[in-house]
C-alpha positions in Angstrom: 0.0 -0.1 0.0 1.3 3.3 -0.7 1.0 6.3 1.5 0.3 9.8 0.0 3.1 12.3 0.0 2.6 15.6 1.2 5.2 18.1 0.3 6.1 20.9 2.5 5.6 24.1 0.8 8.7 26.2 0.6 11.0 23.2 0.6 13.3 23.5 -2.2 14.0 19.8 -2.6 10.1 19.3 -3.2 9.9 22.4 -5.7 12.9 20.6 -7.8 11.5 17.3 -7.5 8.1 18.8 -8.9 9.7 20.4 -11.8 11.6 17.2 -12.9 8.4 15.3 -12.7 6.6 17.7 -14.7 9.1 17.5 -17.4 9.0 13.8 -17.6 5.3 14.0 -18.1 5.5 16.0 -21.2 4.4 14.8 -24.7 7.6 15.8 -25.9 9.6 13.7 -23.3 7.4 10.6 -24.3 8.1 11.4 -28.1 11.8 11.3 -27.3 11.7 8.0 -25.4 9.7 6.5 -28.1 12.1 7.7 -30.6 15.1 5.8 -28.9 12.8 2.7 -28.5 12.4 3.0 -24.7 9.0 1.3 -24.4 6.5 1.2 -22.9 6.9 4.9 -22.6 4.2 5.1 -19.7 6.2 2.6 -17.5 9.5 4.0 -18.4 8.6 7.5 -16.5 6.3 6.0 -13.9 7.8 7.1 -10.4 6.7 4.6 -7.6 
């Protein structure tokens, strides 16, 4: 069972992680992964 994660506002590490996750979920990133034969794309960027 996964517990929800509640980030602390103002924590720089959480803000950085959020920006990284946002980039990984973009359409352009998924296209680049597919172009280099990294499939399935959705599982390749899944964060546990």
